[in-house]
TINU-618659 format. One record per residue (C-alpha): x, y negated, z negated. Coordinates in steps of 0.05 Angstrom, whole numbers, plus 5000, padded with zeros to 4 digits. Example, Ala and Ser with C-alpha at 12.3 -4.5 7.8 and 13.67 -1.06 7.14 Angstrom:
BEGIN
524650904844/527350214857/
***
This chain:
BEGIN
284652620757/290052100758/288751390734/290151120803/284551550833/279851360776/281150620790/279850730864/273351100849/271250540801/272850020855/268750400906/262850480859/263049730845/263349590920/257350050931/253349720875/254849030905/252849270974/246349550946/244948880911/246448500976/241848961015/236348860963/237248100966/237048111043/230748541043/227448060995/229647461037/226947801100/220247941067/219747211045/221446991116/216147451146/210947191097/212846471114/212346601189/205746961180/203046381140/205445871192/202146271248/195746321209/195745571195/197145421268/191445871292/186845551240/188744851262/187645031336/180845351321/178644751280/180644281336/176944701387/170644731345/171043991329/171343821403/165744311420/161144111363/157743511396/155943851462/153544471424/149144041379/146343671439/144944311477/141244581416/137343931413/135244021486/133044731469/128944461411/125543961458/124044521507/121044951451/116744361430/114144291501/117743631513/120943461579/128143671586/132243401643/136443951675/141543411693/142643271619/143444011602/148444111660/152343501637/152843781567/154844471593/160244151636/162743771575/163144421536/166744771594/171744191598/173144271524/174345011532/178844891593/182944391553/184044951503/186445471554/180245761587/180845791663/174945821711/176746291768/173946201839/169145721870/161845901884/160645951959/168046051975/169946622021/175847031994/179347692006/176948221959/181648441904/178848931852/183448631799/179747961804/173048111837/167048541824/161448671874/154648411851/150848931892/151249681886/150549701961/157149321970/163649711966/168849241995/175949472007/182049071987/182948492035/175748502061/172347822064/167247702009/163647091983/164146841912/157246821880/159346771806/165746471780/170246881735/173646681670/180646801645/184746611584/192346591584/192647001647/187947541622/181547631662/175647601614/170247631667/171547811740/169147371798/162447621823/162447721899/157547931952/157148022027/158847352059/153047412108/147747422053/144546762035/145746461965/140446671915/139747371942/
***
């Protein structure tokens, strides 16, 4: 082999070695970046959860206190319990929970959002139904469908 070819081979080997080192460095940098992002996401979720639990703590404690009073045979005012529940719901809504529907409202049935509360009710899409139980969603995902019934039935049935 001629010296010129040997020099070219040596140059190419050196270039390949440098390329491999660069690839290794980039892989290492990418892994560090992934770890940093993962850590940031984890910290963000932790902070959000702590804030949610901090805001929910007082109403939860007070609801449990009302439960204790009830267990002890002491008078519990339903108005106070409802007020606490609404406070807890407000906290959850401020953190992304959405209450779907309004009890007593007549709506057009959509199986994506509604579920019949009676086995005897099989509404078709677009049929009028009455909301009996609200639904719940989070970030556009339905967690619990709106409970509906025949609009001619009285509430409580």
